[in-house]
N, C-alpha and C positions, 0 to 999 in steps of 0.2 A: 559469567559472561559467555556469550555465544561466540564460538570461533567461526571465522568466515574468511573466505579468500579475500586478499587485499583489494581485488578489483570488483567486489560485490558490495552492494549497499544493503544494510539490514532493512527489512520491511518496516521496522519501527520508525524509521526516518520518514517513510511515506505516511504512516498513521499519525505521527506528530505533525507533519505538514498539514494534514487534513484537520486535525484538532485545532491548530493555531489559525487556520484560515476561516473557520466557521462558515464555509461555503456549503451549499448542497451541490451534488454532482450527479451526472449520468456516467455510465461506463466510459463513454467517449470523452467527456470533459475531464474526468479524473485521469485518464491515460494521457491526455494532452498536457495537463498540469504536471504530472510526474515527469514527462519527457522534457518539459520546459525547465523544471527545477533540477533534474538529475542527468539530463542528456538523452538523446535518442537511442544510444547504444548501451545505456546503463543496464546492469544485471543486478538482480536482487536475491537475497537469501532470507528465509524465515526458518522457524524451528523445524518445519517438516520438509525443507528442501531448499535448493539453491539454483543458481544460474537461470533465474526466471526473467523473462522480459516483463515490461510494464503490463502488457496485456495478460500474461499468465499470472502475475502477482495479483492484479485486480480480481481476476476470476477466482483465484485461490482464497483471497481474503473474503470475498463475498460468500464463497462456499463454507467458510469457517464461521460465518455469522458476525463478521466484524462491522457490518454496516447496518444502519437502521433507516427506514423510510421505504420508498418505492424504487423501482428500477430507474425512474425518471427524475427522482429527487431524493438522494440518500446522503447520509453523513456517516462519519466514523462513530461507532458506539464506544465512547471512551471507557465504559465499564467492562469492555472485553479485552483491554490491554493486559498482556501477561507481564509479570514483574520479574524479569531476569535481565 
């Protein structure tokens, strides 16, 4: 299990939200949904770092290849979920 500060949400929660919603997203719509679900001031942690805003988290997950599609219509690639 990944240790995290109690005030940070693991990025897996966002990926699970995306997988369950079956929506396609743009960067803007994903950030809006993250803020709606987790709060405007939520901070996130993933394997490679923490204290990320929704914007930084989305950019980091995109850079790690977690999304499939185009910039205007992407989804979480469930095959990229790490198992820890």
